[in-house]
C-alpha positions, 0 to 999 in steps of 0.5 A: 500500499503506498504511503500517504503523502505527509501533512505539512508540518505545523507548530504544536504546543502543549500548555502546562502550569507549574512552579519550581516545586513541580508541574501542577497541571496540564490539559489531562489534569484540568480535564480531570478537574472539570470531569470531577465538577461535572460528575461529583465522583472521582470514579466516573471522572477517571473513566472520562479522562482515561485514568484508572481510579488510582491514577486519578486519585494519584493525580488529585493528591499531587495537585493538592500538595502542589497548589497553594490551597486544596483543589479537590475535597472528598465529602464523607460518606453518609446516608446519601454516600460520599462524593468529590468536588472542586473547591472554589480554588479548584474552580478558579484554577480551571477558569484560569487555565482555560482562559490562558489555553484560549489565548495560547491557541490563538498565538500558536495559530498566528505563528502557523499562519506566519510560517506557512510560506516559510519555505520549508523552515519548519522541516529544517527546524525538525531536522535540527532537533533530531537527536542521534548518536551517529556523527554524520547526518547528511540530508538529501533527495531520493533519486532512485530506489532499486527493489530487491526480494529482501532488501532495496537499494536507495540512492540519495543525492546530497547538497553539492551533488554527491550521492549516497547509496544505502541498502535497507530492507524493502519493508523499511523503504515502504514504512519510510515512504521512500520514493524519488523526490522524498527527503531523507537523512543518511546516518553514518557513524564516524567509525564506519568511514575509511579514509584513503589518500587520493592516489591510493583510492584511484588506484585500488578497486574497492567494493565499498559503494560509497566513495565521497572525495574531499579534503581534510578540513581538520584533525583532532588527535587523541590517545589512540585515535585521531577524528578527521573532518572532511570537507565535501563539496557543497558545504557538507562535512563528514567525520571519520575516526582513524588510528593515529598510526593511520592518520600518520601513514597517510600523512593527513593534514588540512588540505589533503585530498582524501576519499571517504569509503563506506559500505552501502550497508552501513547507511541508515536512513531516516525521514522526518516524522 
């Protein structure tokens, strides 16, 4: 089944009230207070907001402890049975939250309207907030997908015209919606990158599908390994970690022409959510 085209990114924000003591209330807790006010029973209120009975009471007790005065009070059982209700302070908190939430919604809507023609700025912000342990994150556009019985070969073109080939499962290709024209990020660990000086790389026949040419931008020696930053065309950079012995034998220094080599199976692909 073809994956639906993702909807344009929009800003979303969730309002919560808190202090240095902790978070007092968010949408679910306020909804719980409203349900208590409407039903007069914690059992029904918990069902309405999708909490267990214990979870609802835990939330109520937490709010009562954090607030300047109790928000919810429990009536003692009697002939008519016990009940639960909001105090005047609890009712006032709900009114204040809803008033602030309405203004907050208007503010977020205004930002979305302002960014509507932002030329992909929200997508870029999404990329910048992505967290991953891979040192190398290269965004590009899918230009080719070759389907196989188990694995597919996906080729990306990154900024500057360099191309990266990844081999991933057919199921992953479908789940990620990878097809020509789609944006994706290639993740490559620095330890997976092998370096060759330009003359050696040209003289050897190598099985590594990815061979990106660039120049050494900087070297950061360590006790055992050296981190090498390779400047690629188009402004992209690639990090590689090699042993100090290898860095010395290759005579690596800023400006040295090198080829970064890594296997297609060492490339992990991701897309914006």
